[in-house]
C-alpha positions as CSV (number, residue, x, y, z in Angstrom):
1,X,0.0,-0.5,0.3
2,X,2.8,2.3,0.5
3,X,5.3,2.3,-2.5
4,X,7.9,5.2,-4.5
5,X,5.9,7.0,-6.9
6,X,8.0,5.2,-9.7
7,X,5.3,2.2,-9.8
8,X,2.3,4.7,-10.1
9,X,3.7,7.4,-12.4
10,X,7.4,5.5,-13.9
11,X,7.1,7.1,-17.4
12,X,7.7,10.4,-15.3
13,X,11.1,10.2,-15.2
14,X,11.0,13.6,-12.8
15,X,9.8,11.2,-10.4
16,X,12.9,8.8,-9.7
17,X,14.4,12.1,-8.4
18,X,11.5,12.3,-5.6
19,X,13.1,10.4,-2.7
20,X,11.3,11.9,-0.1
21,X,7.3,11.4,-1.1
22,X,5.3,8.0,-1.5
23,X,1.8,7.1,-2.0
24,X,-0.2,5.8,0.1
25,X,-2.5,3.8,-2.1
26,X,-3.1,4.9,-5.5
27,X,-4.7,8.1,-3.9
28,X,-2.7,10.1,-1.9
29,X,0.4,11.3,-2.6
30,X,2.7,12.0,0.9
31,X,5.8,13.7,1.5
32,X,6.4,13.5,5.4
33,X,9.1,16.0,6.9
34,X,10.0,14.9,10.6
35,X,12.0,17.7,11.7
36,X,10.6,21.7,12.0
37,X,11.7,23.6,9.0
38,X,12.8,27.4,9.7
39,X,13.7,29.8,7.8
40,X,16.5,31.9,10.3
41,X,18.6,29.9,12.0
42,X,16.3,30.3,15.4
43,X,13.2,28.3,16.4
44,X,10.9,31.1,16.9
45,X,11.2,31.7,12.7
46,X,7.9,30.8,10.7
47,X,8.2,27.3,9.9
48,X,9.3,26.8,6.2
49,X,8.0,25.3,3.1
50,X,8.9,21.7,1.3
51,X,9.4,20.6,-2.3
52,X,6.9,18.5,-3.7
53,X,6.1,17.1,-7.0
54,X,3.3,16.6,-8.4
55,X,3.2,14.0,-11.2
56,X,2.2,14.4,-15.2
57,X,-0.4,13.6,-16.1
58,X,-2.8,14.4,-12.8
59,X,-4.3,16.8,-11.3
60,X,-4.2,16.6,-7.8
61,X,-6.1,18.3,-4.4
62,X,-4.3,19.6,-1.1
63,X,-6.3,17.3,1.0
64,X,-5.8,20.2,3.9
65,X,-7.7,23.0,1.5
66,X,-9.1,21.7,-1.4
67,X,-7.5,23.6,-3.9
68,X,-6.7,21.7,-7.5
69,X,-3.1,21.8,-9.1
70,X,-1.8,20.3,-12.1
71,X,0.9,18.1,-12.7
72,X,4.4,17.7,-13.9
73,X,4.9,20.7,-11.6
74,X,7.3,21.0,-8.3
75,X,5.5,23.3,-5.6
76,X,6.4,25.1,-2.1
77,X,3.9,23.4,0.2
78,X,3.6,24.9,3.5
79,X,4.9,22.6,6.3
80,X,4.9,23.3,9.7
81,X,5.1,20.1,11.8
82,X,1.7,19.8,12.6
83,X,1.0,19.4,9.3
84,X,2.2,16.9,6.5
85,X,1.6,17.9,3.2
86,X,-1.0,15.7,1.1
87,X,-2.2,14.9,-1.6
88,X,-5.2,13.2,-3.3
89,X,-4.9,12.1,-7.0
90,X,-8.1,13.4,-9.6
91,X,-11.7,10.9,-9.2
92,X,-10.2,9.1,-6.3
93,X,-13.0,8.0,-3.9
94,X,-12.4,7.9,-0.7
95,X,-14.5,6.9,2.6
96,X,-14.2,9.1,6.0
97,X,-15.6,8.5,9.3
98,X,-17.7,8.2,10.9
99,X,-15.5,9.3,14.1
100,X,-15.3,6.3,16.4
101,X,-13.0,5.5,19.3
102,X,-13.3,1.7,18.4
103,X,-13.6,-0.2,15.5
104,X,-16.6,-1.5,16.3
105,X,-18.1,1.6,18.5
106,X,-21.1,3.5,15.7
107,X,-20.4,0.1,12.6
108,X,-23.4,1.8,11.2
109,X,-22.8,5.6,11.4
110,X,-23.2,6.9,8.3
111,X,-19.5,7.2,6.1
112,X,-18.4,10.6,4.5
113,X,-17.7,9.9,0.8
114,X,-15.2,12.3,-0.8
115,X,-15.3,12.6,-4.7
116,X,-12.1,13.7,-5.7
117,X,-13.8,15.1,-9.8
118,X,-11.2,15.6,-12.7
119,X,-10.5,12.4,-13.8
120,X,-13.0,8.8,-14.0
121,X,-12.2,6.8,-10.6
122,X,-13.1,3.5,-8.6
123,X,-13.1,2.1,-5.0
124,X,-14.4,-1.0,-3.5
125,X,-15.8,-0.9,0.0
126,X,-14.9,-4.5,1.9
127,X,-16.5,-5.3,5.3
128,X,-16.3,-8.5,7.3
129,X,-17.3,-9.1,11.3
130,X,-14.2,-7.3,12.1
131,X,-12.9,-9.2,15.4
132,X,-12.2,-13.0,13.6
133,X,-11.0,-15.2,10.6
134,X,-14.5,-15.9,9.2
135,X,-13.9,-14.2,6.3
136,X,-11.0,-16.9,4.6
137,X,-14.6,-19.4,4.9
138,X,-16.1,-16.4,2.7
139,X,-17.5,-14.3,5.1
140,X,-17.6,-11.3,4.3
141,X,-19.2,-8.0,1.4
142,X,-18.2,-6.0,-0.9
143,X,-20.0,-3.3,-3.1
144,X,-18.4,-0.8,-5.6
145,X,-18.0,3.0,-6.7
146,X,-17.3,3.8,-10.1
147,X,-17.6,7.8,-10.7
148,X,-18.2,9.2,-14.5
149,X,-16.2,12.2,-13.9
150,X,-18.0,13.9,-17.3
151,X,-21.7,12.9,-16.7
152,X,-20.7,13.9,-12.3
153,X,-22.3,10.5,-12.1
154,X,-21.9,8.2,-8.9
155,X,-22.5,3.7,-9.6
156,X,-22.7,2.2,-6.7
157,X,-23.1,-1.7,-7.5
158,X,-24.5,-4.4,-5.4
159,X,-23.4,-6.2,-2.7
160,X,-22.0,-9.3,-3.2
161,X,-21.4,-11.6,-0.2
162,X,-22.7,-11.4,3.6
163,X,-21.9,-12.4,7.0
164,X,-23.3,-12.5,10.3
165,X,-24.0,-8.9,11.8
166,X,-23.6,-6.9,8.8
167,X,-25.4,-4.0,8.6
168,X,-27.9,-4.0,5.7
169,X,-28.4,-0.2,5.2
170,X,-26.1,2.2,5.2
171,X,-26.2,6.4,4.8
172,X,-23.8,8.3,3.2
173,X,-23.0,11.4,2.9
174,X,-21.8,12.3,-0.2
175,X,-19.3,15.4,-1.0
176,X,-17.6,16.7,-4.7
177,X,-14.3,17.9,-3.1
178,X,-13.7,21.7,-4.1
179,X,-11.6,24.5,-2.6
180,X,-12.8,24.6,1.4
181,X,-15.2,22.2,0.8
182,X,-15.0,18.2,2.3
183,X,-10.7,19.3,3.4
184,X,-9.1,18.6,6.2
185,X,-9.2,15.6,8.7
186,X,-13.2,16.3,10.0
187,X,-16.3,16.0,9.0
188,X,-17.9,18.1,6.9
189,X,-20.6,19.6,8.2
190,X,-22.8,20.3,5.0
191,X,-22.7,17.3,2.4
192,X,-24.3,17.8,-1.4
193,X,-26.1,14.3,-1.2
194,X,-27.3,12.2,1.5
195,X,-28.6,8.8,0.4
196,X,-29.8,5.4,1.6
197,X,-27.8,2.8,0.4
198,X,-30.3,-1.0,0.3
199,X,-26.9,-3.3,-1.1
200,X,-29.1,-2.9,-4.5
201,X,-27.3,-0.9,-7.2
202,X,-28.3,3.1,-8.0
203,X,-27.0,5.7,-9.2
204,X,-26.6,9.0,-8.0
205,X,-26.3,13.0,-9.8
206,X,-24.2,15.6,-8.3
207,X,-24.8,18.0,-11.2
């Protein structure tokens, strides 16, 4: 899941000179910092930026602000010690939440589904009992999301499989990410559309 940029962008020669960046899954581009950077010698000076290369042929979103950036360029990303430069590829579908303190606290809670427009995308959601190995016996369920960027439509497939205690009906708060909307690690206060999924295929328009 964590890999060098050369695995995903092997035809972009510039990624071979980006040793401090990596992909986390197919969606997230990460440029971590392990120490505070400063504009001068004194520790009370404001933090510096980090150089981040965005691969060619891809639009990216700043995870923290929602700003859209074109690929094929090196940018100066703000890098205070508490905010790691983090970018999401256009076409990514990212489920988030609900906020919980342990994995099974709120299994039927609403899921925020963030869609990063600008390209077609796909994501498969996997679920199982969470606390045993029964998935090896086929006790799990999956369903897929497909984003059609030209039509601005999200298609959810039929659910495949089942397991004891499975949540049969789920609520998704769909967010079409843009600047200052669907950003940061917190749950958004307002969704673009809220739907209820009961395991049957459906298509949602976000025009």
